[in-house]
C-alpha positions in Angstrom: 0.0 0.0 0.0 1.5 3.3 -1.1 1.8 6.0 1.6 -0.2 9.2 1.0 1.7 12.3 0.0 2.2 14.9 2.8 1.9 18.5 1.9 2.0 21.7 4.0 1.4 25.3 3.2 4.3 26.5 5.2 3.5 30.3 5.3 0.0 29.5 6.6 1.3 27.1 9.3 4.0 29.7 10.3 1.2 32.2 10.6 -0.8 29.8 12.8 2.3 29.2 15.0 2.7 33.0 15.4 -0.9 33.4 16.4 -0.6 30.7 19.1 2.6 32.4 20.3 0.9 35.7 20.6 -2.1 34.1 22.3 0.4 32.5 24.8 2.0 35.9 25.5 -1.4 37.5 26.1 -2.6 34.7 28.4 0.5 34.9 30.4 0.3 38.6 30.7 -3.3 38.3 31.9 -2.3 35.6 34.4 0.4 37.9 35.8 -2.0 40.8 36.1 -4.5 38.5 37.9 -1.8 37.5 40.3 -1.2 41.1 41.2 -4.9 41.8 41.5 -5.3 38.8 43.7 -2.5 39.9 46.0 -4.0 43.4 46.2 -7.4 42.0 47.1 -5.9 39.8 49.8 -4.2 42.8 51.2 -7.4 44.9 51.1 -9.5 42.2 52.7 -8.6 43.4 56.2 -9.4 47.0 55.3 -12.6 46.2 53.6 -13.7 43.8 56.3 -13.8 40.9 53.9 -15.8 42.5 51.1 -13.0 41.8 48.6 -12.6 38.2 49.7 -15.3 36.7 47.4 -13.7 38.5 44.3 -10.3 37.3 45.3 -11.5 33.7 45.6 -13.2 33.9 42.3 -10.1 35.3 40.5 -8.0 32.7 42.3 -9.9 30.0 40.5 -9.6 31.6 37.1 -5.9 32.6 37.2 -4.4 29.0 37.2 -6.7 28.1 34.3 -5.5 31.1 32.2 -1.9 30.2 33.0 -2.5 26.6 31.9 -4.2 27.9 28.7 -1.1 30.1 28.0 1.1 27.0 28.4 -1.1 25.1 26.0 -0.9 27.9 23.4 2.9 27.9 23.8 3.0 24.2 23.4 0.9 24.3 20.2 3.1 27.0 18.8 6.2 24.9 19.4 4.5 21.9 17.9 3.7 23.8 14.7 7.2 25.1 14.5 8.6 21.6 15.0 6.3 20.3 12.3 7.5 22.9 9.9 11.1 22.1 10.7 10.4 18.4 10.2 8.6 19.0 6.9 11.4 21.2 5.6 14.0 18.6 6.6 12.0 15.9 4.9 11.5 14.0 8.2 8.5 11.7 7.9 8.0 11.6 11.6 6.8 15.2 11.5 4.0 14.3 9.2 2.6 11.8 11.7 1.3 14.7 13.8 -1.2 15.4 11.1 -2.1 11.8 10.2 
């Protein structure tokens, strides 16, 4: 049985990798901002008699998920860059990612 030909529109895949990289940067920046906000809210909890505690707890649940999302975007960007390198080098193992 003959193996199917593998093709890739390299500029489009490079563009997708760049989009994922940008999304990773944005998600990580949001995660850092949320960490600062959470620390501020924890500090203000005493002054506000606990009024900010609910918001702090809510943001504390969101922040790790956004950080994880940023890591996934970064991983996807790296995977696409690796697939491009493998395709350019003629390595058939890179084509298995899309099989």
